[in-house]
N, C-alpha and C positions, 0 to 999 in steps of 0.2 A: 482391580480398580486402576484407573489411569493415574499416573503420577503427574503432578503439576510442576513445571519448571519455572524458575524465577524469570520474570520478564525484565529485561534491562532497557531502561529508557535512555534516550540520548540526553545530553546536557541541555538545559534551556538556552535558547538563543538570546543573547542580550541585545544584539543589534538586529533590527528588522530590515527587511529589503524595501520598506516603504520609502517613497520619494516625498519627503515632508514639504519641500518647496512647491511641488505640484499639487499636493493635498491643500496647502494654504491658498494657492491660486484658485483651485476649484471651489473651495469653501467661500472665499471672498466673492467669487462670481455668482455663486448661489444666493448669497446674502444680498448683493446688489439687485439680482433679478427679482427677489421677493420684495425688496424695498420699492422698486419701480413699479411692481405689479400692484402693490397696495396704494401707492400714490395715484396710479392711473385709474384704479377702481373707485377711489374716493372722488377724483375729478369727475369721472363718469356719473357717479351718483348725484353729485352737485348739478351737473348739466341736466340730467334727466329730471331733477326736482323742478327746475325752472321751465323745462320744455313740456313736461306732462303734469299739468296742475290739476288737482281733483276738482 
C-alpha cells in the first residue's frame, strides 16, 4: 500500500493584494451606470406612452 504523507499548507494570507480604492471606484461607476440606465429607460417609457397611444 502507498503511504500518505502529511500535507503542509502555507499560513493564511491576512492581507490581500486587492486594490480597494480601485475596487470602490469600479463599484461606484457600476452603480452610477445602473442608476442612469434605469432613469433613461423610465423616461423612454414615458415618452413612448405619449407617442404611441392605443
